[in-house]
Structure formats: structure tokens, C-alpha cells
Backbone bond lengths (Angstrom), bond angles and torsions (degrees), N, CA, C in turn:
res aa  C-N    CA-C-N  psi(-1)  N-CA   C-N-CA  omega(-1)  CA-C   N-CA-C  phi
1 M - - - 1.462 - - 1.521 109.92 -
2 E 1.311 116.13 157.37 1.452 122.57 -177.00 1.534 111.20 -85.08
3 V 1.346 116.62 150.94 1.460 120.59 170.13 1.527 107.22 -74.60
4 L 1.327 116.63 117.58 1.460 121.89 -177.82 1.519 112.72 -104.02
5 A 1.330 117.11 -22.45 1.457 120.51 -177.83 1.520 110.02 -152.11
6 E 1.324 114.71 149.91 1.464 122.31 177.04 1.520 109.25 -125.55
7 V 1.322 114.80 144.38 1.458 121.48 174.43 1.520 107.21 -99.81
8 V 1.319 115.96 116.57 1.461 121.56 -175.93 1.523 109.43 -109.51
9 R 1.306 116.61 124.15 1.465 122.58 176.94 1.526 108.45 -123.33
10 S 1.313 115.85 121.90 1.470 122.05 177.97 1.527 111.92 50.27
11 G 1.328 115.80 39.62 1.455 121.25 175.98 1.511 115.73 86.28
12 L 1.333 117.22 -5.48 1.461 121.43 -179.16 1.523 109.92 -108.26
13 V 1.344 117.24 134.63 1.460 120.87 174.78 1.523 108.05 -72.92
14 E 1.314 115.72 111.24 1.465 121.97 -174.19 1.530 112.26 -91.75
15 S 1.335 116.54 -34.74 1.464 121.23 -178.25 1.522 109.37 -148.66
16 R 1.332 115.51 160.93 1.461 120.69 176.97 1.528 109.30 -134.36
17 H 1.328 115.02 145.92 1.457 121.34 176.73 1.520 109.01 -117.74
18 R 1.322 115.79 122.56 1.464 121.48 177.17 1.523 110.71 -98.63
19 G 1.322 114.89 157.82 1.451 118.77 178.95 1.507 111.99 -176.92
20 V 1.327 114.70 -169.45 1.458 123.19 177.76 1.522 107.72 -128.87
21 A 1.326 116.44 136.65 1.454 121.99 178.77 1.518 108.59 -134.88
22 V 1.323 116.05 143.35 1.469 119.34 -179.20 1.523 110.16 -146.13
23 R 1.326 115.15 144.58 1.460 122.36 170.71 1.518 107.85 -119.92
24 V 1.348 116.55 133.87 1.463 120.95 174.39 1.519 109.05 -118.38
25 D 1.340 116.11 152.54 1.460 120.56 177.80 1.526 109.34 -84.61
26 P 1.340 118.03 176.80 1.471 119.39 -177.08 1.525 114.30 -58.57
27 S 1.332 118.29 -22.19 1.461 120.26 177.20 1.523 112.28 -84.20
28 G 1.333 117.20 -6.40 1.459 121.65 179.72 1.507 114.78 93.66
29 E 1.348 116.88 2.80 1.462 120.24 179.44 1.528 110.16 -82.05
30 V 1.336 115.80 144.52 1.462 120.52 -179.12 1.523 110.22 -69.36
31 V 1.327 116.01 125.25 1.468 122.38 175.46 1.518 109.55 -86.84
32 W 1.324 116.58 -46.74 1.460 122.42 174.59 1.525 108.83 -160.16
33 S 1.302 114.43 161.60 1.461 119.55 176.56 1.513 109.52 -150.95
34 L 1.294 115.37 156.68 1.460 124.24 169.73 1.520 105.80 -117.55
35 G 1.316 117.39 116.78 1.449 120.54 -169.88 1.517 109.85 83.55
36 D 1.306 116.45 -176.97 1.460 122.47 -175.08 1.520 110.42 -84.05
37 P 1.347 118.97 111.53 1.473 120.41 -178.25 1.516 112.68 -69.09
38 G 1.343 116.65 -11.16 1.456 120.47 175.93 1.513 113.50 -86.16
39 T 1.320 117.57 4.22 1.464 121.21 178.02 1.525 110.37 -59.65
40 V 1.316 116.84 125.80 1.460 121.68 -179.32 1.529 109.46 -81.66
41 I 1.321 115.42 130.64 1.461 120.68 -178.86 1.527 109.75 -133.63
42 F 1.319 115.42 160.83 1.451 121.57 163.01 1.531 106.25 -88.25
43 P 1.323 119.55 112.95 1.462 119.92 -178.81 1.521 114.30 -68.02
44 R 1.321 116.25 -13.34 1.461 122.08 -176.15 1.531 109.21 53.57
45 S 1.307 119.39 -130.57 1.468 119.32 -175.33 1.519 114.19 -74.42
46 A 1.322 118.30 -6.73 1.460 119.47 171.47 1.524 110.80 -66.92
47 N 1.335 117.26 -12.69 1.466 122.33 173.61 1.525 112.73 -76.93
48 K 1.324 118.49 -13.64 1.465 120.09 -169.30 1.530 114.26 -60.10
49 P 1.336 120.18 -37.73 1.474 116.55 174.71 1.528 112.53 -60.32
50 I 1.333 117.19 -35.91 1.465 120.22 178.23 1.525 109.80 -68.18
51 Q 1.328 117.01 -41.94 1.463 120.21 177.63 1.531 110.58 -62.57
52 A 1.331 116.80 -40.91 1.466 120.19 177.90 1.524 110.70 -63.21
53 M 1.331 117.23 -37.24 1.459 120.61 176.50 1.525 110.98 -60.54
54 G 1.317 116.59 -43.97 1.456 119.72 178.07 1.515 111.74 -60.11
55 M 1.330 116.31 -42.82 1.464 119.54 179.98 1.520 111.56 -66.78
56 L 1.336 117.53 -37.67 1.465 119.74 176.32 1.528 110.71 -62.41
57 R 1.312 116.58 -40.36 1.466 119.99 178.06 1.524 111.51 -66.30
58 A 1.324 115.55 -23.47 1.473 120.24 177.10 1.524 112.04 -86.10
59 G 1.336 116.63 1.42 1.461 119.68 177.19 1.509 115.18 99.92
60 L 1.331 118.68 16.45 1.469 120.96 178.64 1.532 109.78 -55.75
61 P 1.334 118.30 118.47 1.463 120.78 -174.51 1.526 113.36 -89.74
62 L 1.329 116.43 56.89 1.460 120.99 -179.33 1.521 110.74 -125.27
63 D 1.329 114.81 149.37 1.462 122.74 171.55 1.524 107.22 -147.18
64 G 1.323 115.82 175.35 1.456 120.53 174.40 1.507 113.84 60.35
65 R 1.329 116.02 -140.10 1.465 121.14 -172.51 1.534 111.61 -63.36
66 L 1.332 118.18 -33.78 1.461 119.46 -179.16 1.526 110.73 -71.67
67 L 1.317 118.00 -34.07 1.463 120.24 175.24 1.524 109.92 -70.51
68 A 1.330 117.92 -38.94 1.468 120.59 175.28 1.525 109.99 -58.07
69 L 1.324 116.95 -40.96 1.463 120.67 179.86 1.523 111.55 -66.93
70 A 1.333 116.97 -30.30 1.464 120.21 178.07 1.521 111.54 -65.63
71 S 1.334 117.76 -21.14 1.468 122.29 178.80 1.520 111.96 -103.53
72 A 1.324 116.84 12.61 1.465 121.54 -167.07 1.514 115.29 -97.89
73 S 1.338 113.58 156.04 1.464 123.03 158.12 1.531 103.72 -113.82
74 H 1.307 116.07 84.77 1.466 119.71 -168.40 1.526 112.18 -77.58
75 S 1.315 114.92 163.59 1.462 122.07 -175.42 1.520 113.82 -87.14
76 G 1.319 117.47 -5.81 1.459 119.64 -178.43 1.504 113.61 81.95
77 E 1.338 116.54 18.22 1.462 120.16 177.47 1.527 109.75 -71.62
78 P 1.342 117.78 157.37 1.469 119.41 -175.46 1.520 114.20 -53.07
79 F 1.339 118.06 -39.05 1.466 118.46 -178.78 1.523 111.25 -69.35
80 H 1.334 117.32 -27.57 1.464 119.62 174.46 1.535 110.49 -66.54
81 L 1.304 116.01 -46.14 1.468 119.98 -177.79 1.519 111.06 -65.57
82 D 1.329 116.42 -39.02 1.465 119.72 176.93 1.526 110.44 -60.49
83 A 1.341 116.60 -40.05 1.467 120.45 -179.10 1.526 111.51 -69.58
84 V 1.334 117.53 -37.48 1.467 119.88 175.72 1.527 109.73 -60.77
85 R 1.320 116.70 -45.47 1.468 120.37 178.79 1.528 111.00 -62.82
86 E 1.327 117.30 -34.17 1.458 121.02 178.91 1.529 110.86 -65.69
87 I 1.334 116.56 -41.83 1.469 119.90 177.47 1.522 110.28 -64.56
88 L 1.321 116.46 -44.53 1.464 119.87 178.66 1.525 111.39 -61.08
89 A 1.324 116.98 -39.55 1.461 120.35 179.90 1.520 111.13 -63.86
90 L 1.348 117.39 -35.56 1.467 120.28 176.27 1.521 110.96 -61.88
91 A 1.335 115.44 -28.38 1.466 120.67 178.43 1.521 112.54 -89.30
92 G 1.330 116.73 -2.30 1.458 119.96 -176.90 1.517 112.51 73.17
93 L 1.333 116.60 25.85 1.462 122.07 -176.72 1.525 110.70 -121.17
94 D 1.320 115.63 170.00 1.457 120.46 173.61 1.530 109.07 -126.93
95 E 1.320 116.29 -173.10 1.467 121.52 -174.19 1.525 113.26 -59.83
96 S 1.311 116.93 -24.38 1.469 119.65 -178.07 1.530 112.16 -65.43
97 A 1.335 117.92 -16.89 1.470 120.77 179.50 1.521 112.26 -79.98
98 L 1.325 117.46 -17.73 1.463 120.94 -178.76 1.523 110.54 -69.60
99 Q 1.326 116.19 135.53 1.464 121.05 176.66 1.527 111.74 -110.44
100 T 1.322 116.60 20.71 1.458 120.14 170.66 1.528 108.78 -69.65
101 P 1.332 118.15 145.80 1.463 119.43 178.00 1.533 110.11 -67.69
102 P 1.327 117.97 142.79 1.464 120.03 177.68 1.528 110.19 -56.50
103 S 1.309 116.62 131.85 1.459 121.65 -174.65 1.515 110.38 -145.16
104 Y 1.325 114.69 169.20 1.454 121.78 168.93 1.527 108.64 -95.51
105 P 1.335 118.30 162.71 1.464 120.03 177.58 1.524 111.57 -59.34
106 L 1.328 116.00 146.52 1.456 121.65 -179.68 1.530 111.70 -67.89
107 D 1.321 116.98 -37.78 1.464 120.95 -179.88 1.529 109.66 -71.17
108 P 1.343 118.59 125.88 1.471 119.91 -176.22 1.517 113.77 -64.00
109 H 1.331 117.65 -31.52 1.466 120.01 179.50 1.528 110.87 -72.71
110 V 1.320 116.19 -40.93 1.464 120.12 176.90 1.533 109.59 -66.27
111 H 1.337 116.09 -38.48 1.463 121.65 176.01 1.531 110.08 -58.08
112 A 1.327 115.74 -47.76 1.471 119.89 -179.38 1.521 111.47 -63.65
113 D 1.327 116.85 -40.45 1.466 120.09 178.18 1.532 110.69 -61.53
114 L 1.329 115.72 -40.03 1.468 119.94 179.35 1.527 110.79 -62.67
115 L 1.335 116.57 -44.95 1.463 119.81 -179.64 1.521 111.13 -64.25
116 R 1.329 117.05 -41.02 1.472 119.99 178.78 1.525 111.14 -62.23
117 A 1.334 115.91 -31.08 1.467 120.31 -179.55 1.524 112.14 -86.20
118 G 1.337 117.06 1.96 1.458 120.60 179.59 1.514 113.95 83.21
119 G 1.319 117.25 16.82 1.457 120.95 -179.36 1.515 112.75 -75.29
120 V 1.314 115.72 163.76 1.463 122.43 -178.75 1.539 108.85 -132.16
121 R 1.328 115.99 170.97 1.456 120.72 176.37 1.533 110.36 -57.43
122 A 1.332 114.91 145.38 1.467 119.99 177.73 1.524 109.06 -152.82
123 P 1.331 118.34 149.39 1.462 120.57 179.64 1.524 113.83 -57.04
124 I 1.327 118.03 -36.81 1.463 119.98 -177.56 1.521 112.04 -68.34
125 L 1.331 117.32 -22.61 1.462 120.92 -179.55 1.520 112.50 -77.41
126 M 1.335 117.28 -17.90 1.455 120.96 179.79 1.529 109.08 -63.49
127 D 1.333 116.98 139.32 1.464 120.73 -170.58 1.528 113.84 -65.13
128 C 1.331 118.02 -14.46 1.468 122.10 179.09 1.525 112.86 -96.12
129 S 1.322 118.93 7.50 1.464 119.50 -173.14 1.528 112.35 -66.73
130 G 1.319 118.64 -26.67 1.460 120.06 175.83 1.514 111.48 -65.63
131 K 1.333 116.52 -43.25 1.463 120.92 176.85 1.523 110.63 -62.91
132 H 1.311 117.07 -43.06 1.461 120.43 -179.59 1.529 111.05 -65.06
133 A 1.332 117.01 -40.77 1.463 119.82 177.37 1.526 110.22 -61.08
134 A 1.344 116.97 -39.30 1.458 120.99 178.39 1.525 111.11 -66.95
135 M 1.338 117.58 -38.69 1.467 120.17 175.81 1.523 110.86 -61.19
136 L 1.313 116.38 -39.93 1.461 120.68 178.24 1.525 110.74 -65.71
137 L 1.333 117.20 -43.00 1.459 120.33 179.80 1.527 110.84 -64.91
138 A 1.329 117.13 -43.06 1.467 120.31 177.29 1.529 110.76 -60.55
139 S 1.325 116.71 -35.31 1.465 120.28 178.16 1.527 111.05 -69.04
140 V 1.322 116.66 -42.50 1.457 120.15 -178.40 1.529 111.21 -63.92
141 V 1.339 117.67 -44.44 1.474 119.45 -176.84 1.523 111.37 -67.52
142 N 1.327 117.30 -18.86 1.466 121.02 177.70 1.520 113.10 -103.13
143 D 1.347 116.29 3.32 1.464 121.80 -178.50 1.531 111.58 61.31
144 W 1.340 115.33 38.22 1.457 120.99 175.71 1.527 109.30 -96.07
145 D 1.302 116.86 154.72 1.467 122.37 -179.92 1.529 110.54 -60.70
146 V 1.323 116.47 131.78 1.462 120.10 -179.18 1.523 112.35 -93.28
147 R 1.312 117.56 -11.71 1.462 119.37 -178.43 1.523 112.17 -80.07
148 S 1.323 117.13 -24.82 1.468 121.19 -176.17 1.521 112.30 -114.24
149 Y 1.352 117.38 26.93 1.458 120.15 -172.14 1.536 113.76 -64.79
150 L 1.314 118.55 -15.73 1.470 120.86 178.90 1.529 113.08 -93.53
151 A 1.305 118.21 -6.44 1.461 120.49 -179.69 1.530 110.18 -67.54
152 P 1.334 118.71 135.24 1.469 120.56 -179.00 1.520 114.33 -55.71
153 D 1.355 117.49 -27.56 1.457 119.69 -179.67 1.525 112.67 -93.92
154 H 1.329 118.08 6.64 1.470 120.90 175.73 1.523 108.55 -70.10
155 P 1.342 118.36 144.46 1.467 119.96 -177.48 1.523 114.68 -55.04
156 V 1.328 118.66 -36.99 1.466 118.97 -179.48 1.522 110.82 -67.66
157 Q 1.331 117.56 -36.25 1.464 120.11 177.68 1.529 110.72 -74.11
158 Q 1.322 116.27 -32.33 1.455 119.32 178.29 1.526 111.47 -65.80
159 I 1.327 118.00 -41.76 1.462 119.28 179.66 1.518 111.12 -71.94
160 I 1.337 117.57 -31.01 1.464 120.10 173.81 1.527 109.99 -64.19
161 T 1.331 116.59 -43.67 1.465 119.95 178.92 1.523 111.36 -64.94
162 E 1.316 117.56 -39.04 1.467 120.81 176.65 1.525 111.19 -63.10
163 T 1.314 116.81 -41.64 1.462 121.44 178.77 1.517 110.70 -66.02
164 F 1.320 115.95 -43.03 1.464 121.92 177.15 1.525 110.24 -58.70
165 T 1.315 116.60 -46.06 1.463 121.79 -178.98 1.524 111.19 -61.39
166 E 1.322 116.52 -41.52 1.465 120.76 179.03 1.529 111.52 -66.54
167 L 1.336 116.88 -47.41 1.461 120.46 -174.02 1.523 112.83 -72.69
168 T 1.336 117.26 -27.97 1.466 120.47 -178.66 1.526 113.06 -100.57
169 D 1.316 116.24 3.43 1.474 121.51 178.52 1.521 113.62 65.27
170 G 1.302 117.26 32.80 1.451 118.86 176.57 1.505 111.64 168.84
171 P 1.331 117.62 157.72 1.457 120.53 179.33 1.525 110.73 -66.50
172 P 1.320 117.33 161.99 1.463 120.07 178.75 1.525 111.05 -55.88
173 S 1.326 116.49 137.63 1.460 120.57 176.49 1.519 110.90 -64.63
174 T 1.327 115.10 -35.73 1.466 122.96 177.78 1.521 106.94 -150.86
175 I 1.311 117.16 147.27 1.459 121.48 171.93 1.522 107.83 -114.19
176 G 1.313 115.63 115.78 1.457 121.61 178.84 1.517 110.31 -115.12
177 T 1.317 115.90 -158.77 1.457 122.27 178.01 1.519 108.92 -124.36
178 D 1.317 116.84 124.62 1.460 121.58 -178.70 1.526 110.47 -76.57
179 G 1.311 116.01 170.35 1.456 120.27 -179.76 1.507 113.39 -60.97
180 C 1.340 116.41 -27.20 1.458 120.87 -179.69 1.518 112.17 -84.98
181 G 1.352 117.45 -7.38 1.454 121.70 -179.68 1.505 114.72 100.06
182 A 1.343 118.44 -9.56 1.462 121.55 179.96 1.528 110.26 -78.35
183 P 1.339 117.19 156.16 1.466 119.37 173.60 1.531 110.70 -56.96
184 L 1.327 115.65 138.62 1.460 122.42 -176.36 1.520 108.91 -116.46
185 L 1.319 117.02 117.75 1.459 123.05 -172.32 1.520 110.40 -101.44
186 A 1.338 116.41 122.82 1.461 122.49 -178.80 1.523 110.37 -92.86
187 T 1.339 115.87 152.26 1.461 121.46 179.56 1.515 109.47 -159.44
188 P 1.339 118.44 157.77 1.469 119.52 171.26 1.526 110.92 -60.69
189 L 1.313 116.51 146.00 1.460 121.35 -175.32 1.526 111.69 -56.27
190 Q 1.335 118.29 -41.71 1.456 120.10 -178.18 1.526 111.17 -64.68
191 Q 1.338 117.18 -29.42 1.458 120.03 179.10 1.531 111.07 -74.15
192 L 1.318 117.17 -30.93 1.458 120.40 174.17 1.527 109.95 -63.66
193 A 1.338 116.22 -44.71 1.464 120.02 176.91 1.520 110.59 -61.42
194 R 1.320 116.56 -43.37 1.463 121.22 -179.69 1.529 110.90 -59.70
195 A 1.319 116.63 -41.00 1.466 120.34 -177.75 1.517 111.82 -64.46
196 I 1.335 117.58 -46.33 1.462 119.29 -178.47 1.520 110.47 -67.07
197 G 1.343 117.41 -33.34 1.456 120.57 175.81 1.514 111.96 -64.79
198 R 1.313 116.88 -37.93 1.461 120.82 179.34 1.527 111.35 -68.77
199 I 1.306 116.92 -37.10 1.466 120.12 179.89 1.518 110.51 -59.64
200 V 1.337 117.59 -47.52 1.464 119.70 -175.60 1.520 112.46 -72.87
201 Q 1.318 118.35 -14.23 1.462 121.01 178.95 1.518 113.68 -93.58
202 E 1.329 118.26 -0.91 1.461 118.94 179.23 1.532 110.46 -63.35
203 P 1.335 117.69 149.89 1.467 121.27 -174.19 1.520 113.25 -71.96
204 A 1.326 114.92 166.96 1.466 121.86 179.60 1.524 110.20 -54.74
205 G 1.332 115.02 137.51 1.452 120.72 179.01 1.505 114.99 85.74
206 S 1.325 117.44 -7.57 1.462 122.19 -178.31 1.526 110.54 -82.12
207 P 1.345 117.58 164.73 1.468 120.02 173.73 1.529 112.49 -56.03
208 G 1.347 116.73 -39.24 1.455 119.21 -179.33 1.510 113.03 -62.86
209 Q 1.325 116.84 -41.40 1.458 119.34 179.65 1.525 111.58 -72.40
210 R 1.323 117.09 -33.30 1.469 119.11 174.38 1.519 110.64 -62.05
211 L 1.340 116.30 -44.02 1.456 120.50 -179.15 1.522 111.07 -68.16
212 R 1.324 116.81 -46.45 1.466 120.23 179.21 1.529 110.99 -57.34
213 A 1.336 116.42 -46.57 1.458 120.45 -179.58 1.525 111.63 -61.04
214 A 1.324 116.21 -40.96 1.464 120.37 -179.45 1.523 111.49 -65.15
215 M 1.334 116.72 -44.95 1.463 120.19 -178.06 1.524 111.19 -66.63
216 I 1.322 117.29 -40.84 1.460 120.59 -178.69 1.524 110.95 -68.90
217 A 1.332 116.93 -40.34 1.465 120.68 -177.71 1.524 112.64 -74.50
218 H 1.332 116.92 -25.07 1.475 120.06 -173.98 1.529 111.71 -133.20
219 P 1.339 118.51 58.88 1.465 120.09 -177.81 1.523 113.41 -63.28
220 E 1.347 116.88 -23.99 1.466 119.19 178.21 1.521 111.05 -69.66
221 Y 1.328 117.59 -21.82 1.458 121.13 176.13 1.531 111.50 -85.18
222 V 1.329 117.13 -24.25 1.463 121.02 177.17 1.520 110.66 -71.49
223 S 1.340 116.67 -31.94 1.457 120.74 -178.10 1.532 109.42 -136.02
224 G 1.318 117.17 -86.06 1.457 121.32 -179.37 1.508 109.77 -179.04
225 T 1.323 116.77 171.15 1.460 119.75 -173.92 1.528 112.72 -66.67
226 G 1.327 117.71 -26.01 1.453 119.94 -177.97 1.515 114.58 -111.72
227 R 1.325 117.75 21.34 1.461 120.99 -171.72 1.530 112.69 -101.21
228 A 1.327 114.69 158.20 1.460 121.50 -174.62 1.519 113.10 -66.30
229 E 1.338 117.86 -36.97 1.466 119.69 -179.22 1.520 110.64 -62.87
230 R 1.325 116.62 -42.07 1.468 118.41 178.24 1.523 110.09 -61.54
231 A 1.324 116.91 -45.70 1.461 120.18 -178.58 1.517 111.54 -60.09
232 L 1.334 117.00 -42.05 1.464 120.44 -178.58 1.525 110.73 -68.16
233 M 1.330 118.03 -43.83 1.461 119.92 -179.23 1.521 111.96 -66.28
234 E 1.326 117.25 -29.42 1.457 119.71 176.85 1.520 111.67 -79.34
235 A 1.333 116.98 -29.40 1.466 120.65 -178.86 1.524 112.45 -77.01
236 V 1.337 117.15 -29.52 1.471 121.67 -177.31 1.526 108.12 -122.72
237 P 1.325 118.54 97.28 1.462 121.06 -176.53 1.531 112.26 -55.67
238 G 1.338 115.32 134.85 1.451 121.22 177.05 1.506 115.27 85.90
239 L 1.333 117.55 -7.32 1.462 121.50 -179.97 1.523 110.03 -79.64
240 V 1.340 116.34 143.54 1.463 123.37 175.02 1.524 108.00 -116.15
241 A 1.326 117.46 133.25 1.464 121.52 -177.09 1.517 110.68 -138.18
242 K 1.332 115.91 142.38 1.470 120.93 175.49 1.518 109.53 -150.61
243 S 1.311 116.06 127.28 1.465 121.05 177.05 1.521 110.27 -101.10
244 G 1.329 114.90 168.76 1.454 120.79 177.27 1.512 110.57 -142.97
245 A 1.319 116.30 160.89 1.456 121.48 178.69 1.520 110.68 -58.72
246 E 1.312 115.56 160.95 1.469 123.17 -177.98 1.523 111.44 62.11
247 S 1.347 115.08 28.82 1.465 122.94 170.00 1.528 113.53 63.74
248 V 1.327 114.02 64.26 1.467 122.58 173.15 1.520 107.27 -120.95
249 Y 1.325 116.67 144.33 1.465 120.48 -179.24 1.520 108.07 -148.92
250 V 1.334 116.23 134.44 1.460 121.10 176.55 1.527 108.26 -132.02
251 V 1.327 115.94 138.48 1.464 122.91 -176.18 1.520 108.60 -138.68
252 A 1.327 116.80 142.32 1.462 121.38 174.28 1.517 109.52 -129.88
253 L 1.334 115.97 139.34 1.455 122.49 174.49 1.525 109.50 -91.44
254 P 1.326 117.81 163.76 1.467 120.35 -176.47 1.530 114.49 -56.82
255 D 1.342 117.78 -28.62 1.467 119.31 -178.17 1.522 112.97 -82.48
256 G 1.334 117.50 -2.29 1.457 121.16 -179.17 1.508 114.65 97.34
257 S 1.341 117.60 -5.70 1.461 119.44 170.03 1.526 108.21 -61.28
258 A 1.314 117.02 142.67 1.459 118.66 -175.18 1.519 111.07 -143.63
259 F 1.320 114.70 158.13 1.453 123.23 -173.84 1.525 108.39 -136.92
260 A 1.319 116.42 138.26 1.464 120.65 176.11 1.520 108.71 -135.88
261 L 1.320 115.44 145.69 1.452 122.16 -173.00 1.516 110.14 -144.02
262 K 1.325 116.00 137.26 1.462 122.20 173.19 1.520 108.45 -133.87
263 I 1.321 117.42 122.03 1.458 123.04 174.08 1.525 107.70 -89.86
264 E 1.326 116.42 124.29 1.466 121.33 -168.96 1.519 113.36 -59.04
265 D 1.331 117.55 -42.70 1.463 118.92 -174.45 1.532 113.36 -83.37
266 G 1.334 117.09 0.49 1.453 120.44 177.26 1.509 115.35 79.53
267 A 1.341 117.68 2.39 1.464 120.70 -178.12 1.520 111.03 -77.18
268 E 1.306 116.59 136.24 1.460 121.35 179.53 1.529 112.02 -79.82
269 R 1.324 116.55 -20.12 1.466 121.23 -171.73 1.527 113.93 -48.67
270 P 1.345 120.40 -45.35 1.464 119.05 -177.85 1.527 114.23 -92.28
271 L 1.333 117.94 -4.37 1.466 121.40 -165.32 1.521 112.82 -58.26
272 Y 1.325 116.91 -51.31 1.461 119.61 -172.16 1.525 111.73 -77.00
273 A 1.323 117.09 -30.41 1.461 119.50 175.25 1.521 110.87 -66.20
274 V 1.327 116.94 -41.69 1.465 120.33 -179.75 1.526 110.38 -66.06
275 M 1.338 117.79 -43.98 1.458 118.83 177.69 1.525 110.93 -64.32
276 G 1.324 117.19 -37.41 1.458 119.37 176.54 1.519 112.11 -58.70
277 R 1.319 116.36 -41.05 1.463 120.53 178.15 1.523 110.69 -68.09
278 M 1.326 117.88 -38.51 1.461 120.92 177.07 1.528 110.63 -59.04
279 L 1.317 116.16 -43.61 1.459 120.16 -179.83 1.524 111.43 -69.10
280 E 1.337 116.68 -36.86 1.478 119.84 175.18 1.523 110.96 -58.25
281 L 1.329 116.92 -44.22 1.457 120.77 -179.31 1.529 111.78 -63.69
282 A 1.330 116.31 -23.41 1.460 120.84 178.37 1.526 112.33 -87.34
283 G 1.331 116.15 1.76 1.454 120.56 178.03 1.513 115.14 89.39
284 V 1.324 117.58 8.19 1.462 120.92 176.94 1.526 108.72 -74.50
285 E 1.321 116.62 137.36 1.458 120.72 -177.50 1.521 110.64 -118.25
286 A 1.317 115.74 124.85 1.465 123.04 174.24 1.522 107.03 -170.47
287 D 1.324 116.60 137.22 1.469 120.16 -179.87 1.518 111.48 -56.89
288 L 1.330 116.92 -34.81 1.461 121.59 -177.70 1.519 112.11 -57.02
289 L 1.332 117.57 -33.00 1.460 121.21 -175.71 1.520 112.58 -65.81
290 R 1.317 116.74 -20.98 1.477 120.57 -178.48 1.522 112.91 -93.31
291 E 1.315 117.37 -1.94 1.460 119.83 -179.79 1.528 110.13 -73.75
292 R 1.318 115.98 142.06 1.458 121.96 179.17 1.526 109.25 -131.22
293 P 1.337 118.41 141.60 1.465 120.52 177.43 1.532 110.69 -59.26
294 V 1.306 115.72 137.35 1.463 122.15 -178.27 1.521 110.22 -89.88
295 V 1.331 116.21 138.99 1.456 122.54 173.48 1.525 107.59 -97.78
296 L 1.340 116.78 127.88 1.460 121.39 -175.78 1.526 111.92 -103.89
297 G 1.308 114.48 149.03 1.458 122.73 171.79 1.510 107.88 -140.48
298 G 1.311 117.14 117.17 1.455 119.55 -176.63 1.508 112.94 63.84
299 G 1.339 115.58 26.35 1.455 119.92 -179.96 1.509 114.33 83.73
300 R 1.353 117.27 1.30 1.469 121.41 -179.48 1.516 109.94 -117.09
301 P 1.340 117.46 150.13 1.466 120.31 177.37 1.533 110.98 -63.71
302 V 1.337 116.16 126.38 1.466 120.87 177.67 1.536 110.99 -129.27
303 G 1.325 117.03 6.08 1.463 120.15 -179.74 1.509 110.22 176.70
304 E 1.334 114.96 -165.71 1.456 119.65 -178.65 1.526 110.40 -157.79
305 V 1.315 115.00 167.54 1.472 121.59 168.92 1.525 105.78 -94.22
306 R 1.312 117.09 110.11 1.471 120.62 -174.65 1.529 110.26 -111.75
307 T 1.313 114.93 149.06 1.452 120.03 176.78 1.524 109.62 -82.25
308 T 1.335 116.57 159.61 1.457 121.07 -173.13 1.524 113.23 -112.81
309 F 1.330 117.40 10.59 1.461 119.13 -176.01 1.514 110.35 -136.75
């Protein structure tokens, strides 16, 4: 993999982050790449827009902020939890139906507030609980079993896999298990970019346009009030963005051009700076794209995480 970012402290390159980056045009063809765009990865939560597409095709009756939450890795803020409960209520279910592992909120400040209030880990606090609630709702509207909704052979997972196969031009390279317990579908990085580009190009009234509209209108539900995806979607009108664990990021522009990125060591530190540079090279303009993480020494800036291309 290529060196995509360097950590510079007091003028010395202290660390390097390698990875693969790719840009595809609206037809899905590779425009350029750094490293091998055919590298197979687990997209982790960058798969969530594709999973949401599968659920919409299965009849998921959500739009707006609740549909945005179905594609989210939420921060566990109160409005996120209220929305998860709202989706469950539409299914006639409560939090006990969620099979997400008990977790603390993803946002460190919300996590701290929970601990100060005497709170404990809970399935609804896990950042994937919106997706799981949507899987349960899709199962209920189709009269599918809700106890086995995470099984790879469950109808909701089967339609997600079919949708994934269609959008990425091939079956999953590997099927694993994600951190939330759902089936995890692997694909070459360029195919992940191609899939998100195809979603945003779907015609008016389609599942893709419903999802795109929801994510753009409610970026705080896709991630959280203090998260990078929200900031990027607000800085670049019409852009759709979704990150995943182990440092994966996928972005699509309104015309269907798309970008996918995987940092080899799984560190988040360089992720948003590298994607910002990728978008700059594509001619996207926003002050946010030029921001770089600061390296501190004694509490003062002494360097930065800089991109290498």
C-alpha cells in the first residue's frame, strides 16, 4: 500500500500511514488510484448505505431522519436514541428486540455524561442500533422472524446481500461478522466506491434518491453533532459521506463521482485529512478540506498530520 499521510513533529516525520485510495467517475470507472484499487476490504459501516438500500427494497417504510439513522453509526446522543425507539415502536417492538452488543455511546462526551448519571452499557447505545432497528422493522412489515434477523440466511440479510451484489458488480468476496453482529460483506475498494456512486444516481422516487435525500437533509443522524461526516456533508452541498471502523471512508458527489479510502493500520487519525485531499484533487472547494490534525507538544501545536499526494 502507498504512504498516504505522515505525522510530522517538530519538523521530523515521526510516523507514516499507508493505505489505498480510489476515485471513480459516474460510470464507475477508475479515474485514479493510490495503491491497488482492487484491494479487498471489509467496508465495515461504510456498507450501511448499501444495507439501507436493501431494506428499502424490502419495503422499509422510513424516510427523512429515521431513514438517515438506518444508515448511521450514531453517536448515542439523546435524539439518536429517541429515533431508534421510534423505529422500534413502528415495528411494535422495544429495546429488548435489539441484538446489538451492549455498548457505551460512541461520542466521548455523551459517554462521560452517561457515566456521571450512573448509566451502564446497553444495546441501544451501540452505534449500529439504528440499522438494527430498521432491520427489525423491515422484518415485521414482511412478516419475517425477528429473532433471527442477523442470520445470513434470514430474508432481510438475503436481500441486503442481493443488493450489495448488484451495486458492487459481484458477490461478496468474503462474508464475515461485523462488530454489531450483522453479516459483513467484503468487496474490492473500487467496487465500494462504485456502489455509493450508483446509489446517488438513482432516479427521483427510487430507494437511492430517498436515501440520498435523507442523508443530506439529516447528516447529524448519519453520524452525530460533532462528527466529521456531518461537517463534510454540510460543507459540500449534495455530498454523501459514510465512514467505517478500521479507517474506511466512502464519499459520493451529486454527479455520481465517488471516492473510497482504506487506511491500512486502521487508524482514524489520517482518515479525514486524506479524504479532504482526495476531494481537493477532484476540484471540490471547501475550507474544511484543507484542515489537518494538529500534533501537540506541551499542549502547543508542534506539527501536523499531512497528506503525501
